[in-house]
C-alpha positions as a printed NumPy array, in Angstrom:
array([[  7.935, -14.323, -10.364],
       [  6.069, -12.986, -13.388],
       [  2.689, -13.559, -11.695],
       [  3.638, -11.241,  -8.846],
       [  4.278,  -8.396, -11.268],
       [  0.857,  -9.157, -12.772],
       [ -0.592,  -8.761,  -9.251],
       [  1.087,  -5.343,  -8.96 ],
       [ -0.318,  -4.367, -12.374],
       [ -3.776,  -5.531, -11.288],
       [ -3.577,  -3.327,  -8.173],
       [ -2.528,  -0.375, -10.355],
       [ -5.342,  -0.996, -12.848],
       [ -8.072,  -1.311, -10.186],
       [ -6.699,   1.721,  -8.343],
       [ -6.572,   3.907, -11.448],
       [ -9.982,   2.755, -12.696],
       [-11.624,   3.469,  -9.327],
       [-10.018,   6.924,  -9.179],
       [-11.097,   7.675, -12.74 ],
       [-14.7  ,   6.747, -11.865],
       [-14.616,   9.036,  -8.81 ],
       [-13.155,  11.96 , -10.784],
       [-15.641,  11.529, -13.652],
       [-18.815,  10.902, -11.635],
       [-18.423,  12.889,  -8.406],
       [-17.863,  16.538,  -7.622],
       [-14.912,  17.327,  -5.374],
       [-16.183,  17.05 ,  -1.788],
       [-19.301,  15.121,  -2.8  ],
       [-20.197,  12.323,  -0.402],
       [-22.26 ,   9.19 ,  -1.032],
       [-23.504,   7.266,   1.99 ],
       [-22.809,   3.548,   1.763],
       [-23.42 ,   2.674,   5.445],
       [-24.659,   5.622,   7.508],
       [-22.287,   6.732,  10.283],
       [-19.643,   4.222,   9.125],
       [-18.731,   4.156,   5.401],
       [-18.97 ,   6.849,   2.743],
       [-17.562,   7.444,  -0.7  ],
       [-16.172,  10.971,  -0.581],
       [-14.406,  12.649,  -3.503],
       [-11.225,  14.047,  -1.966],
       [ -7.79 ,  15.15 ,  -3.194],
       [ -4.553,  14.968,  -1.25 ],
       [ -1.341,  16.69 ,  -2.299],
       [  0.528,  15.135,   0.615],
       [  1.047,  11.716,   2.149],
       [ -0.973,   9.773,   4.713],
       [ -3.069,  11.969,   6.997],
       [ -2.236,  14.918,   4.726],
       [  1.363,  15.281,   5.918],
       [  3.982,  16.864,   3.637],
       [  1.39 ,  18.729,   1.572],
       [  2.667,  19.873,  -1.822],
       [  6.062,  18.143,  -1.597],
       [  5.792,  16.52 ,  -5.044],
       [  9.541,  16.51 ,  -5.749],
       [ 10.119,  14.606,  -2.514],
       [  7.399,  12.078,  -3.387],
       [  8.807,  11.556,  -6.891],
       [ 12.286,  10.777,  -5.58 ],
       [ 11.077,   8.586,  -2.701],
       [  8.696,   6.62 ,  -4.928],
       [ 11.371,   5.915,  -7.544],
       [ 13.774,   4.747,  -4.822],
       [ 11.06 ,   2.59 ,  -3.217],
       [ 10.034,   1.034,  -6.552],
       [ 13.657,   0.178,  -7.401],
       [ 14.121,  -1.286,  -3.915],
       [ 10.928,  -3.323,  -4.162],
       [ 11.883,  -4.787,  -7.528],
       [ 15.342,  -5.638,  -6.174],
       [ 13.864,  -7.359,  -3.094],
       [ 11.307,  -9.196,  -5.207],
       [ 14.026, -10.53 ,  -7.494],
       [ 16.426, -11.423,  -4.674],
       [ 14.265, -12.605,  -1.761],
       [ 10.671, -13.128,  -2.826],
       [ 11.467, -16.231,  -4.867],
       [ 11.76 , -18.147,  -1.591],
       [  8.463, -16.954,  -0.116],
       [  5.155, -16.642,  -1.965],
       [  3.705, -14.561,   0.864],
       [  6.625, -12.124,   0.721],
       [  6.222, -11.892,  -3.067],
       [  2.524, -11.099,  -2.644],
       [  3.273,  -8.496,   0.046],
       [  5.907,  -6.779,  -2.082],
       [  3.607,  -6.907,  -5.127],
       [  0.873,  -5.119,  -3.172],
       [  3.324,  -2.466,  -1.977],
       [  4.706,  -2.042,  -5.501],
       [  1.233,  -1.686,  -7.034],
       [  0.127,   0.754,  -4.341],
       [  3.251,   2.892,  -4.643],
       [  2.951,   3.11 ,  -8.422],
       [ -0.807,   3.754,  -8.263],
       [ -0.361,   6.857,  -6.117],
       [  2.758,   7.861,  -8.082],
       [  0.698,   8.003, -11.285],
       [ -1.723,  10.432,  -9.611],
       [  1.083,  12.629,  -8.31 ],
       [  2.867,  12.623, -11.649],
       [ -0.148,  13.518, -13.796],
       [ -2.47 ,  15.395, -11.425],
       [ -0.06 ,  16.724,  -8.742],
       [ -2.391,  15.207,  -6.114],
       [ -3.812,  11.828,  -5.128],
       [ -7.493,  10.96 ,  -5.56 ],
       [ -8.96 ,   9.51 ,  -2.351],
       [-12.51 ,   8.324,  -1.765],
       [-12.904,   5.637,   0.938],
       [-14.184,   7.486,   3.996],
       [-14.744,   5.567,   7.256],
       [-15.905,   6.612,  10.696],
       [-14.645,   3.997,  13.154],
       [-15.756,   4.246,  16.794],
       [-16.456,   7.959,  16.296],
       [-13.075,   8.634,  14.654],
       [-13.309,  10.025,  11.126],
       [-10.436,   8.083,   9.595],
       [ -8.453,   9.92 ,   6.861],
       [ -9.908,   9.327,   3.398],
       [ -7.903,   6.821,   1.332],
       [ -7.934,   4.796,  -1.894],
       [ -7.164,   1.325,  -3.334],
       [ -3.426,   2.054,  -3.642],
       [ -3.286,   3.068,   0.029],
       [ -5.117,  -0.129,   0.968],
       [ -2.673,  -2.264,  -1.012],
       [  0.253,  -0.485,   0.643],
       [ -1.124,  -1.053,   4.142],
       [ -1.971,  -4.721,   3.55 ],
       [  1.448,  -5.28 ,   1.966],
       [  3.299,  -3.643,   4.853],
       [  1.265,  -5.605,   7.434],
       [  2.127,  -8.83 ,   5.589],
       [  5.842,  -7.899,   5.569],
       [  5.679,  -7.275,   9.334],
       [  3.955, -10.636,   9.911],
       [  6.494, -12.428,   7.696],
       [  9.357, -10.75 ,   9.561],
       [  7.963, -11.788,  12.954],
       [  7.436, -15.383,  11.769],
       [ 10.939, -15.553,  10.271],
       [ 12.504, -14.14 ,  13.447],
       [ 10.659, -16.717,  15.565],
       [ 11.765, -19.535,  13.247],
       [ 15.366, -18.286,  13.428],
       [ 15.205, -18.048,  17.235],
       [ 13.804, -21.594,  17.49 ],
       [ 16.523, -22.841,  15.14 ],
       [ 19.245, -21.081,  17.163],
       [ 17.776, -22.361,  20.438],
       [ 17.671, -25.942,  19.175],
       [ 21.227, -25.641,  17.792],
       [ 22.434, -24.301,  21.134],
       [ 20.594, -27.12 ,  22.939],
       [ 22.197, -29.716,  20.631],
       [ 25.646, -28.243,  21.223],
       [ 25.178, -28.533,  25.017],
       [ 24.251, -32.196,  24.76 ]])
């Protein structure tokens, strides 16, 4: 279990280091082209959540993040021991949540910098913590679907056995 907390700490460290580099080397709003018309590094700040919703609601984010972190640690201790993939997913979510929490706590805003244009859509600018959160949540969804299918197959085979 200890290794999964190390993974969360690694996400936090990479997230905070990347944000520090952006803050120290780029002006707010500055954009560096990585792949023209697709990927840019753009120094951006967000005082809200994804897509800029709930701007300036720091008290709300503090409470929600603390609740989420406590819940994640509980789930990691209780359920993730049985599934390495679930432990990894929860570690990514934990690291991402804490990474953005650190920004909100100390700067009252989150540093974002990954800027993609996908099929003409200028996707909202995000960071490493956001990426870890998204990957972690997608993994949890996949795990849930797989577990539900396994449970359905088990129930179907039990029902079939009972009929015979």
